[in-house]
N, C-alpha and C positions, 0 to 999 in steps of 0.2 A: 387368312394368312397364307401367302404364297410360299411354296417349298421348292428349293433348288437342291437336287440330289446329285449334282455333277461334281461337287467338291470331293476329292479323294479322302476317305476316312472321316469326312465331316458332313453333317447335315447343315444346311443353311436355310433359314426362313426369315421372312419379313421383307424389309426394304431392299432395293436393288443395290448391288455393289457399285460404289462410286457416287451414289445419291444419298446414302444414309447420313443422318446427323449424329447418330450414336449407335453403339453396338455392344453386344454382350456375349459371353460364353456361358453355356449351361452345362453343368456337370452332374451326371446321373449318380444315383446311389447304388449300393450293392444289390445285385439281382434285378436292376432296372435297365431301361433301354433309352436311347436317344429320343425315341418317339414319345416316351413319357415326359421327357423334359420339354418337348415341343408342346405337349398338352399343358405343361406348367406355364409356358410363355403365353399360351392362349388365355390362361386364367388372369394374367397381368392385365390383359386388355390390349387393344390395338393402339400402338404408339406410332403415329406417322413419322417416317424417317428412321425407324429403329430396325436394326438387323441382328439376328441371333445366329451364332455359330455353335453347333452341338457336336462335340467329339464323342467317340465311343471307346471304351476301354479295350486294350489289346486282348485281354481275356474277357469274353463277353460277360457283362454284369459285374465285373470286379476290377477296381483300379489297383488293389493290392490284396494279398491273400489273407492276412491276419486281421486283428482288431487294432484300432488306433492306439490303444494303450500298451501294445506289445513293444518290446525293445525294437528300436528302429531297424536294426539289422535284419530282423525277421521279415520285414516287409520289403527289403531290397532284393534285387534291383528294380522290383516292380514299381515302388513308389517314385523313384527317380525317373523311370520311363513314363509314368503317368504325369509327372510334372512337366516333362518335355512335350508330351502330347497336348497338355493344356497350353503350353507356350505356343505351339503351332497354331492352336485355335485362337489365341490372343492376337498373334500376328495377322491371321486372316481377318479377325474381327476389326482390327485397326487398319486393315487394308495396307499393311506394310508401311505405316507411318502417316497415312492421310488423316486418320483420326487419332488425336492425342489421348493420353491417359484420362483427362477430365471427361472424356466422352465414352469411356469404356468401363464395363462392369463384368464381374464374374459372379454367377449365381450357382450355388451348389446345395444339395440336400444330402444329409447323412454322410456316407463315405465321400460323396462328391463335395460336401461342405468341408470335410477335413482336408481334402485335396486343395480346395480353394485357399484355405489358410496357409497350407504348406507352400503353395505357389507364391503367395504374397511375401512370405519370408525369404524365399529363394530368388525372387525376381522383383525386388522393391521398385516402385515407381512405374511399373508397366501398366497398371490400371488404377483408376482413381477411386473405385468403389468395389466393395465386396458385399454380397448378400449371402449370408451363411445360415441356412436353415438347419439347425441342430447339428453343429460341427464341433470338433475339438482339435487340440494340438496333437500332432503325431509324436508318440513316444511315451515312455513310462511317466505317469503322473508325478509331478514334483521335479521333473528334470530341469536342468539349468538351460532353458531355451535361449536366454539372452546371450549365452556364451557364443552361440553361432548365428544369432539374429543380426540383421542389418543394423547399422547405427541409428537409423531413423526411418519411421514410416509416416512422417508428417505429411499431411495432405491427403492421406487415405481415409475414406469414410467406410465404416464397417457396421452393417446391421447384422447382429448375431442373435439368433433366437435359440431357445431351449425350453425345457419343461422340468417341473419338479417330479415328474413321474414317467419320464421316458426310459424305456428298458434298454436302449442301445447307447445313449449318451447321457450319463448322470449329470445332474445340475452342477455339481462341483466342477466338472470339466469345462462347462460353458463359462463359468466365472474365471477359471484359470486362463482360458484363451482371451477373454475380454481384458483381464489384468495385464497380460503381456503386451497386447496391442496398444493399450493405453500408455503403458510405460515407454513404448517405442514412438509415441506421438500421434497415433491414429485417433481419429474422432470416432468413438465407439458408442453405439446404441445397443445395449443388451436388453433383450426382452425375455423374461422367464414366464411361461404360461402355466397356470395351475391346472393339473389334471389332464393336460394335453398329451395324447398318445403319440406314437412315432409317425407323424404326418406333417404336412404343411397346411396349417389352418387358414381360414379366410382372413383372420386378423393379421396373420403374417403376410399374406398376399397384399393386404391393404398397406401395410408398412413398407413393403418393397415397392409397391406402385408409386408411392410418394417420392422415393429416391429416384426411380427410373424416370419419372416425369421431369426431374431437374436436369437430367443429362441431355435433354433435347431443347433446353431453353437457353 
Protein backbone atom coordinates (compact mmCIF):
# COMPACT_ATOMS: atom_id res chain seq x y z
CA UNK A 1 0.00 0.00 0.00
CA UNK A 2 1.57 3.30 -1.11
CA UNK A 3 1.64 6.20 1.34
CA UNK A 4 1.47 9.89 0.40
CA UNK A 5 2.42 12.15 3.34
CA UNK A 6 2.30 15.44 1.45
CA UNK A 7 -1.31 16.29 2.26
CA UNK A 8 -1.46 18.89 5.07
CA UNK A 9 -2.89 17.42 8.29
CA UNK A 10 -3.90 14.29 6.37
CA UNK A 11 -2.29 10.97 5.57
CA UNK A 12 -3.27 9.49 2.21
CA UNK A 13 -2.73 5.87 1.21
CA UNK A 14 -3.78 3.64 -1.65
CA UNK A 15 -4.72 4.59 -5.17
CA UNK A 16 -3.45 7.76 -6.84
CA UNK A 17 -5.61 10.88 -6.72
CA UNK A 18 -7.52 11.22 -9.96
CA UNK A 19 -7.43 7.49 -10.65
CA UNK A 20 -9.32 6.05 -7.68
CA UNK A 21 -12.69 4.40 -8.17
CA UNK A 22 -13.70 4.79 -4.52
CA UNK A 23 -12.32 6.37 -1.37
CA UNK A 24 -12.75 6.40 2.36
CA UNK A 25 -11.96 8.36 5.50
CA UNK A 26 -10.45 6.52 8.47
CA UNK A 27 -11.10 7.99 11.95
CA UNK A 28 -8.89 6.85 14.80
CA UNK A 29 -10.02 6.19 18.37
CA UNK A 30 -8.96 7.85 21.60
CA UNK A 31 -5.27 7.43 22.29
CA UNK A 32 -4.70 6.11 18.77
CA UNK A 33 -2.90 7.49 15.72
CA UNK A 34 -3.44 7.76 11.95
CA UNK A 35 -0.77 5.09 11.49
CA UNK A 36 -2.95 2.61 13.34
CA UNK A 37 -5.83 3.37 10.98
CA UNK A 38 -3.51 2.76 8.05
CA UNK A 39 -2.81 -0.63 9.61
CA UNK A 40 -6.59 -1.18 9.78
CA UNK A 41 -6.89 -0.38 6.06
CA UNK A 42 -4.24 -3.02 5.41
CA UNK A 43 -6.41 -5.55 7.27
CA UNK A 44 -9.24 -4.88 4.81
CA UNK A 45 -6.94 -6.06 2.03
CA UNK A 46 -5.87 -4.39 -1.16
CA UNK A 47 -8.71 -3.00 -3.25
CA UNK A 48 -7.49 -1.82 -6.64
CA UNK A 49 -8.60 1.75 -7.21
CA UNK A 50 -9.34 2.48 -3.52
CA UNK A 51 -7.87 5.55 -1.79
CA UNK A 52 -7.86 6.22 1.97
CA UNK A 53 -7.65 9.63 3.66
CA UNK A 54 -6.62 9.58 7.33
CA UNK A 55 -7.03 12.77 9.39
CA UNK A 56 -5.56 13.32 12.85
CA UNK A 57 -7.26 14.94 15.82
CA UNK A 58 -6.12 18.48 16.69
CA UNK A 59 -5.31 17.24 20.19
CA UNK A 60 -3.19 14.15 19.53
CA UNK A 61 -5.16 11.01 20.26
CA UNK A 62 -8.47 12.69 21.11
CA UNK A 63 -11.27 14.09 18.95
CA UNK A 64 -13.11 15.39 22.03
CA UNK A 65 -12.17 15.41 25.73
CA UNK A 66 -15.07 13.69 27.48
CA UNK A 67 -17.11 10.52 27.03
CA UNK A 68 -19.74 10.20 24.33
CA UNK A 69 -22.52 10.04 26.93
CA UNK A 70 -21.60 13.39 28.52
CA UNK A 71 -23.86 16.38 27.87
CA UNK A 72 -22.91 17.61 24.42
CA UNK A 73 -21.76 21.01 25.64
CA UNK A 74 -18.98 19.37 27.67
CA UNK A 75 -17.38 18.15 24.45
CA UNK A 76 -17.66 21.45 22.61
CA UNK A 77 -16.11 23.19 20.74
CA UNK A 78 -13.88 20.15 20.20
CA UNK A 79 -16.64 17.98 18.76
CA UNK A 80 -17.67 20.55 16.16
CA UNK A 81 -14.02 21.10 15.24
CA UNK A 82 -13.59 17.34 14.84
CA UNK A 83 -16.64 17.17 12.57
CA UNK A 84 -15.16 19.89 10.37
CA UNK A 85 -11.81 18.08 10.25
CA UNK A 86 -13.68 14.99 9.16
CA UNK A 87 -15.45 17.09 6.50
CA UNK A 88 -12.09 18.28 5.15
CA UNK A 89 -11.07 14.65 4.83
CA UNK A 90 -14.34 13.73 3.07
CA UNK A 91 -13.82 16.54 0.55
CA UNK A 92 -10.29 15.29 -0.10
CA UNK A 93 -11.50 11.69 -0.39
CA UNK A 94 -14.12 12.77 -2.93
CA UNK A 95 -11.51 14.85 -4.74
CA UNK A 96 -13.77 17.88 -4.43
CA UNK A 97 -16.63 16.24 -6.31
CA UNK A 98 -14.99 13.81 -8.73
CA UNK A 99 -16.25 10.89 -6.63
CA UNK A 100 -19.88 10.98 -5.55
CA UNK A 101 -21.33 9.77 -2.22
CA UNK A 102 -22.02 6.28 -3.59
CA UNK A 103 -18.26 5.78 -3.82
CA UNK A 104 -17.35 7.24 -0.42
CA UNK A 105 -17.21 5.63 3.02
CA UNK A 106 -16.24 6.71 6.53
CA UNK A 107 -14.73 4.07 8.81
CA UNK A 108 -14.27 4.77 12.52
CA UNK A 109 -13.43 2.85 15.67
CA UNK A 110 -14.53 3.79 19.20
CA UNK A 111 -14.22 7.58 19.54
CA UNK A 112 -13.72 7.78 15.79
CA UNK A 113 -16.87 5.68 15.32
CA UNK A 114 -18.87 8.13 17.44
CA UNK A 115 -17.48 10.95 15.31
CA UNK A 116 -18.52 9.11 12.13
CA UNK A 117 -22.13 8.92 13.34
CA UNK A 118 -22.07 12.59 14.34
CA UNK A 119 -20.69 13.56 10.94
CA UNK A 120 -23.46 11.70 9.11
CA UNK A 121 -26.10 13.51 11.17
CA UNK A 122 -24.55 16.92 10.53
CA UNK A 123 -23.63 16.37 6.88
CA UNK A 124 -26.31 14.08 5.43
CA UNK A 125 -25.77 12.83 1.93
CA UNK A 126 -22.02 13.45 1.80
CA UNK A 127 -21.09 9.77 1.97
CA UNK A 128 -23.04 6.70 0.99
CA UNK A 129 -21.66 4.33 3.59
CA UNK A 130 -20.54 4.27 7.22
CA UNK A 131 -18.58 1.50 8.91
CA UNK A 132 -18.91 2.12 12.64
CA UNK A 133 -16.82 -0.23 14.76
CA UNK A 134 -18.18 0.14 18.31
CA UNK A 135 -19.68 3.63 18.22
CA UNK A 136 -22.57 5.51 19.81
CA UNK A 137 -24.55 8.71 19.50
CA UNK A 138 -23.04 11.80 21.10
CA UNK A 139 -24.97 13.04 24.12
CA UNK A 140 -26.83 11.82 27.18
CA UNK A 141 -28.51 8.44 26.55
CA UNK A 142 -32.19 8.85 25.82
CA UNK A 143 -31.76 12.31 24.26
CA UNK A 144 -34.19 13.43 21.56
CA UNK A 145 -31.73 13.15 18.69
CA UNK A 146 -34.50 13.35 16.11
CA UNK A 147 -35.21 16.94 17.13
CA UNK A 148 -31.96 18.08 15.50
CA UNK A 149 -31.43 15.22 13.03
CA UNK A 150 -31.83 15.62 9.27
CA UNK A 151 -35.22 14.74 7.83
CA UNK A 152 -33.85 11.70 6.07
CA UNK A 153 -30.76 9.54 5.74
CA UNK A 154 -32.28 7.45 2.97
CA UNK A 155 -29.63 5.90 0.78
CA UNK A 156 -27.05 5.65 3.57
CA UNK A 157 -25.72 2.19 4.38
CA UNK A 158 -24.52 1.70 7.94
CA UNK A 159 -22.56 -1.23 9.34
CA UNK A 160 -22.66 -0.78 13.11
CA UNK A 161 -20.91 -3.23 15.39
CA UNK A 162 -20.83 -3.63 19.15
CA UNK A 163 -20.42 -6.13 21.93
CA UNK A 164 -22.38 -7.39 24.91
CA UNK A 165 -19.26 -6.98 27.06
CA UNK A 166 -17.47 -3.88 25.73
CA UNK A 167 -16.32 -1.73 28.65
CA UNK A 168 -16.32 1.53 26.65
CA UNK A 169 -19.56 1.35 24.63
CA UNK A 170 -22.42 -0.58 26.28
CA UNK A 171 -24.62 -2.71 24.03
CA UNK A 172 -27.61 -0.46 24.78
CA UNK A 173 -25.91 2.48 23.06
CA UNK A 174 -25.28 0.44 19.93
CA UNK A 175 -28.98 -0.39 19.70
CA UNK A 176 -29.86 3.26 20.36
CA UNK A 177 -27.75 4.43 17.40
CA UNK A 178 -29.11 1.72 15.12
CA UNK A 179 -32.69 2.64 16.02
CA UNK A 180 -32.22 6.34 15.22
CA UNK A 181 -30.55 5.70 11.87
CA UNK A 182 -33.26 3.21 10.89
CA UNK A 183 -35.94 5.74 11.78
CA UNK A 184 -34.19 8.25 9.52
CA UNK A 185 -34.28 5.81 6.61
CA UNK A 186 -30.74 4.43 6.59
CA UNK A 187 -30.09 0.79 5.74
CA UNK A 188 -28.62 -0.51 9.00
CA UNK A 189 -26.75 -3.74 9.63
CA UNK A 190 -26.23 -4.04 13.41
CA UNK A 191 -23.90 -6.79 14.61
CA UNK A 192 -23.53 -7.43 18.35
CA UNK A 193 -20.71 -9.83 19.19
CA UNK A 194 -20.74 -12.01 22.28
CA UNK A 195 -17.79 -11.57 24.63
CA UNK A 196 -15.82 -9.39 22.22
CA UNK A 197 -13.51 -6.92 24.02
CA UNK A 198 -12.84 -3.36 22.82
CA UNK A 199 -11.17 -4.30 19.54
CA UNK A 200 -11.96 -4.70 15.85
CA UNK A 201 -12.33 -8.44 15.35
CA UNK A 202 -11.68 -10.42 12.18
CA UNK A 203 -15.43 -11.04 11.83
CA UNK A 204 -15.97 -7.27 11.77
CA UNK A 205 -13.20 -6.83 9.21
CA UNK A 206 -14.87 -9.42 6.98
CA UNK A 207 -18.24 -7.62 7.26
CA UNK A 208 -16.59 -4.33 6.31
CA UNK A 209 -14.70 -5.93 3.44
CA UNK A 210 -17.98 -6.97 1.81
CA UNK A 211 -19.24 -3.39 1.88
CA UNK A 212 -15.99 -1.88 0.63
CA UNK A 213 -15.95 -4.30 -2.26
CA UNK A 214 -19.31 -2.96 -3.50
CA UNK A 215 -17.99 0.62 -3.71
CA UNK A 216 -15.63 -0.18 -6.58
CA UNK A 217 -18.08 -2.19 -8.67
